[in-house]
N, C-alpha and C positions, 0 to 999 in steps of 0.2 A: 578243468573239463575237460575228457577224452570219451571221443567218440567215432565212429568209421565215418569214412566219405560216401557211404551208398544214399540213395537218393531219399530215404526215408529218413535217415538219422539228421540230414543238412534240410528237409523241408522241415522237420519237428522243431529244429534248432534253432533258425533263419535269422526271427525275431530278435530271440535273446540274445542269441552271439552279436547282431548286429544293433543292438543297444535298443531296441523300439519296443519293450516290455517295459512299460512303467513300474518304478520302485523296482524292478530285480535287479539281482547285486551282479555285477560285470563278469564277463566270461573271456578266460585265455584259454583256446581250444587250442587242443593239438588232435591230430586223426591220426588214427590206429586200428589195426586190425582186432577186431574183437578178440582175437584168440593171444593177442599182445594185451589186451585191458585186462584181460582174466588174467594172465600172468601175474600184471601188477599188481591188480588186486589181491591173488591168491598171497603174494610175496611181502605185500604191507601186512596182511592178516597175521602170518606168521613171523612177522618181525625181521625177516629177511631180505631187504629187500637189493635188487641188482643196483649195481653202478650207473649203470641206466637207465633207471627208473626215474621218472620224474613225480614229484610232490604234486597229487592230483586227488583235488576232494572230490569230484563226482566223477564216474564210472560209466560207460557203458558195457555190460558185461553178458554173458549167456547166462539164462537163468540156472541150466546145470552146474556153476562154478558158487550158486549161495551157499549151499552148506558148510562148503569152508573158508567164508569170508564172511558173513553175517555177526562175529562180535563184534568187529571192525566197523562196519557198512551196514546203515541200514536201507531198507530197498525202500525206494519212493513209489506210491500210489501211481504213475502217471511218468509219460514219456518213452515209455518203453513198446515191445513189440510182441504182440501176439494176435491171433485172428484166428478165423476159419476158412480153410482153403487155401493155406501158404505154407502147407507144411515141406520138408527137404524131400527129394527124391534120389531113391536109388537107380542110378542109369548104368545101362550095358552097348556092347557094342551087336549083340544080336537079341533079338526079344525073347522072353522066356528063360533065361539062363538058370540055374540052378546054383544058388549062391554057395551050398555048403561046401567046407574047404577051398574057399576060391579069395583069391586076395581082392582086399574093399579101400578104397583111397578115401581119406574122410578129411574135414578142414580142420579138426581138433577132438581128439579125446577127452576134451574137458567141455565141450562145446553141448548145447539144447538138441543140436542134431544129433549128435551122437549117441546123446540119452535116449530118443526115440526111435535111433536106429537099433539100439541095444534090445530094448523092449519089443521093437516089431520082431527083430532076429529071435527072441526068446518064444516070441507067440506062435511065429509062423517057420522055423527051422528046427525046433525042437533041440535033440541034444547034440546034430550034426557041427551045428555053426557053422559060422565063415572063418575062412583061413587067418591067412597074413591080413593085418590091419596096417595101413600106410597114411601117416600124416603129411598132407600135400598144402600150400595155398590152397584156397577157395577157388582162384581161377587158373591154377596148373589142374585140377583134377576134372575135367570134359576133355582136354588134350591128351592126356594119362591114359583114359579110358579108350579114344578112338584111338591112340595108336598101339592100344594092346597093351602098353606097359601093367595095367593092374586089369584087372577083370571086372571090375564093377568101379562106380564113386558114387560117392554120398553129396550132393550139392544143395546149395543153398542159394539165395540172393537172386540177383535177377537170372541164373542159371532155367530155373524156371520158364523163361519164354523164352530162354535160345538155346536149348541144348539139341532140339531138332537140327540146326545149324551146324553141329558137330556129325551129325549121321547116327545121333545115338537113339537108344528105345528108352522108355521109362519104363523101369520093373515094377519098382513099387513108390507109392507117396506114402513117405509116413505121417503125414496130418491127416491122409483119409482115414489110416489106421486108427491114430490116436483117438481122432473125432468118434469112430466107429466104437471103438471100445469103452468110449468116458464120456460122449455125449458132449464132454468140455470145449474150450478154444485153442488154441497150441501157444503153449507159451516158449517164447523164443529170445528174445533180448530184453536185460532187465534194467533200468537206472537204480545205481548206488551211492548212496553218500556218507563223508565217513561220520561216524555216530559221533566223534569228537568236537564237533561242530555246536551242538549243543541241538535241543530240540526247537528252536523258536529259527535257529537258522535252516533247520532242516523243513521249517513248514515254508518258507520264506522260497525253499530251494523248488519244492514239489507246486505252490502259486504259480512262479515263475513261468515251469516247466508246463506247466497247464494253460496257462495265458499263452505259452509261445506256439503250443497246438492249436490251439482256438482261432488265433492269428492267423497263421499260416491256412488254417480253412477258410475265414473271411476273405483274404487275398491271397490268391495261389500264385498269381504271378509275379509276386513280392519275390518271393522266393527261388524264383526260377534259375536267376542269373545263379546262387550259390548253389544251385542243386548241379546245374549243368559244368560248371567250372571244377566240380569235382566227381564228378559223374565217371572221370576215366573214360572215355570218348565212347560212352553208353549211347546209342540211338535215344535220342528224347521221348519218343514213345516209348521204347523198354522202361526208361525211368519217370515216367507216370503210371505205366502198370504196377512198377514196386510201391509205387508211390500209395498208389490206391490198395494195394494188397496189403500192407503193412502198418497204415495208418490208418486207425478206425475208433470206434469208441474206446475201447482197450486202451489206447494211446493216452487218450484223456483222463482217463481213471479207469485201474484195474477194477473196480467194482468186486461184487459178491463172485459173479462167476470168473473171473480174471484171477481173484486171488484161490477159489476151487480148484482151478487149473493147475495153478501153481505147486498148489500142496500135492494135489493129485499125483503131477508129475515128480516129484521129490520123494515125495513117500513108496510111490511104485518102483522109483529105480535106488532109494535105499532098502526095499524088499527083495532087489534082486543084487544086493551088494556094487551096488556100481557107485552109491556115495554113501557119504554120513547124512545118518539121521539127522534132520532137523530139531533141534532143542525147543520145548515150548514156547510160544510168545516169539519165535525167530523173525516172524516177517512183520510183527506189528507195526505201524508209524506212528508218530519217530521214534 
C-alpha cells in the first residue's frame, strides 16, 4: 500500500499498518506524495508501468485521477479525505491580485486541487483565464510565491495553517467556491485498490480501513508517534489541526453525500473538458 506521510494518512492507517486491526491483511507501506501515486495508478491502468513503479495493491490518489484508472482499480468507500472548510487556497504576495494572464504554481495538473481551481477560474475569471501553469512540489509553492518566482500559488495540506508565516495573502478558497455552488463536501483524496484482488479481498480491505479509522478515533494518542515521525518537522499543533480538518465522518464512510460530491466533481470537470466522462457504474463498490 502507498499513502502520503501527511498526518491525516498516518493517523488513519496507524492501527492497520502496525497490525492492531484484528483480521486485517498485513500492510507493506510505501510513503509517496500523491502526485507520485497518481502517476503509478495511471500507468498501471494503461499497462505502461515505469521501471521504478512498485507493484502496489492499494493507493491513496487524487479523486481527479479516478476517470483514468477505474477500469483497473475500485474506489474504496472509506479511508480517503473529503470534508467541509478544507479546500485548497490560492495565495498571492499582495491582496486582491487579478489572476488574468498571471503565472500560477500548482502541485499537480492531475490533482483534485487543480480541478477545483480550474472550475473556480472558469466561474470567476471568465474567458480571460490565467496565464502559465507551473507544476511544483507542494512544499515549494509558498516559497516560490513569496520570492516572486510565480504570481500565485495553489496550496494544499498544512499550508492552510502556515501561509501567513510566509507573508502571503489568501486570494480565494477553492473549497468555499465549491461548497457555495454545490452544497456538497469537498472531495480531495481517495483510496483505491486493484479490482483483480477480487470482491472478497476488496471488502476485507474496506473493513480494515474503516476499523483503522475508528481505532484512531478511539485512542488518538496511540497514533501520535507514527504521525510525528513522518510529519517532516511539522509543529505538533499543526499536525493536530491537519488531522481535525481532513479526518471526519467521510473518512469512515463516504455515504450518500460523499458519493454525490465525487460524482459532482467529476461530472462538472468532464463537462469542462478537464477529465474523461465516468462510465456508468464506475464508482460502484466492489
